[in-house]
Each structure stands twice: as C-alpha cells, then as structure tokens.
C-alpha positions as CSV (number, residue, x, y, z in Angstrom):
1,M,-44.8,-24.5,-10.2
2,T,-45.9,-22.0,-7.6
3,K,-45.7,-18.3,-7.1
4,K,-42.6,-18.8,-5.0
5,H,-40.8,-20.5,-7.8
6,F,-41.7,-17.7,-10.2
7,E,-40.4,-15.2,-7.8
8,I,-37.1,-17.0,-7.4
9,I,-36.7,-17.2,-11.2
10,A,-37.6,-13.5,-11.6
11,K,-35.1,-12.5,-9.0
12,G,-32.4,-14.5,-10.8
13,I,-33.3,-12.8,-14.1
14,S,-33.3,-9.4,-12.4
15,N,-29.8,-10.1,-11.0
16,I,-28.5,-11.0,-14.4
17,A,-30.1,-7.9,-16.0
18,R,-28.3,-5.8,-13.3
19,E,-25.0,-7.5,-13.9
20,I,-25.3,-6.9,-17.7
21,S,-26.1,-3.3,-17.1
22,N,-23.3,-2.7,-14.7
23,S,-20.7,-4.6,-16.7
24,S,-17.8,-3.1,-18.5
25,A,-19.2,-4.1,-21.9
26,S,-20.1,-1.6,-24.5
27,N,-23.6,-0.3,-24.6
28,E,-24.2,-2.2,-27.8
29,E,-23.1,-5.4,-26.1
30,K,-25.2,-4.6,-23.1
31,H,-28.2,-4.0,-25.4
32,Y,-27.7,-7.3,-27.1
33,G,-27.4,-9.2,-23.8
34,L,-30.6,-7.5,-22.4
35,I,-32.5,-8.3,-25.6
36,V,-31.5,-12.0,-25.3
37,L,-32.5,-12.0,-21.6
38,R,-35.9,-10.3,-22.4
39,N,-36.6,-12.9,-25.1
40,T,-35.7,-15.6,-22.6
41,M,-38.0,-14.0,-20.0
42,H,-40.9,-14.0,-22.6
43,E,-40.3,-17.6,-23.6
44,L,-40.3,-18.7,-20.0
45,S,-43.6,-16.8,-19.3
46,V,-45.3,-18.8,-22.1
47,E,-44.2,-22.1,-20.5
48,F,-45.1,-20.9,-17.0
49,H,-48.6,-20.0,-18.1
50,K,-49.0,-23.4,-19.7
51,D,-48.0,-25.0,-16.4
52,N,-50.0,-22.7,-14.1
53,A,-53.1,-20.9,-15.4
54,N,-52.8,-18.4,-12.5
55,F,-49.3,-17.3,-13.6
56,N,-49.3,-13.5,-14.0
57,E,-47.1,-12.4,-16.8
58,I,-47.2,-8.7,-15.9
59,N,-46.0,-9.2,-12.4
60,F,-43.3,-11.6,-13.6
61,F,-42.1,-9.1,-16.2
62,E,-42.1,-6.2,-13.6
63,S,-40.2,-8.4,-11.1
64,C,-37.6,-9.3,-13.7
65,K,-36.8,-5.6,-14.3
66,V,-35.3,-6.3,-17.7
67,E,-37.4,-3.6,-19.4
68,G,-36.1,-0.9,-17.1
69,Y,-32.5,-1.8,-17.7
70,L,-33.1,-2.2,-21.4
71,G,-34.8,1.2,-21.6
72,F,-31.9,2.9,-19.8
73,I,-29.4,1.4,-22.3
74,E,-31.6,2.2,-25.3
75,T,-31.7,5.8,-24.1
76,K,-27.9,5.9,-23.9
77,L,-27.6,4.5,-27.4
78,A,-30.1,7.0,-28.7
79,N,-28.3,9.9,-27.1
80,K,-25.0,8.6,-28.6
81,E,-26.5,8.6,-32.1
82,E,-27.7,12.2,-31.7
83,N,-24.2,13.4,-30.8
C-alpha cells in the first residue's frame, strides 16, 4: 500500500470519529464507539507497518483524529462525574 492509500483510510476513520462524536448517542455510547474505533486504528497500523516499512504510525494516528474526539468525550464524562 502507498501513502495515498493510508491517507484515504485515515480520512475515512476521521469521518467515522466525527460522526460518532456528533451523534445523538449518550456520551458513554460515544466513548465506547470511539474506543472501538481507536483499537481498530491501532490494529490497522500494525498491519500497515508489516506491509510497508515506511508507514508512519504517528502521522496516521494524527490524521485519523480519533484521540482528539476521544479526549473531548472523556473530558465530558469526567466533568459529569464531578457534578
């Protein structure tokens, strides 16, 4: 696979993360969905690196944007627990 393929996949994952975050689901459900998506992203990165030694996990993770959405939801959940 090439960098272009990785970019297309990262964009798809990012779109899914955004859809989860913006959905009408509860924050707990969003959190679960984003955790599953993050785990999928990590599993894909392992396989991508096996296929292409030049694969850059850090760039892939940043392009997927899952951690940002997950952090936002985790902050909301933490604030809810404090109240």
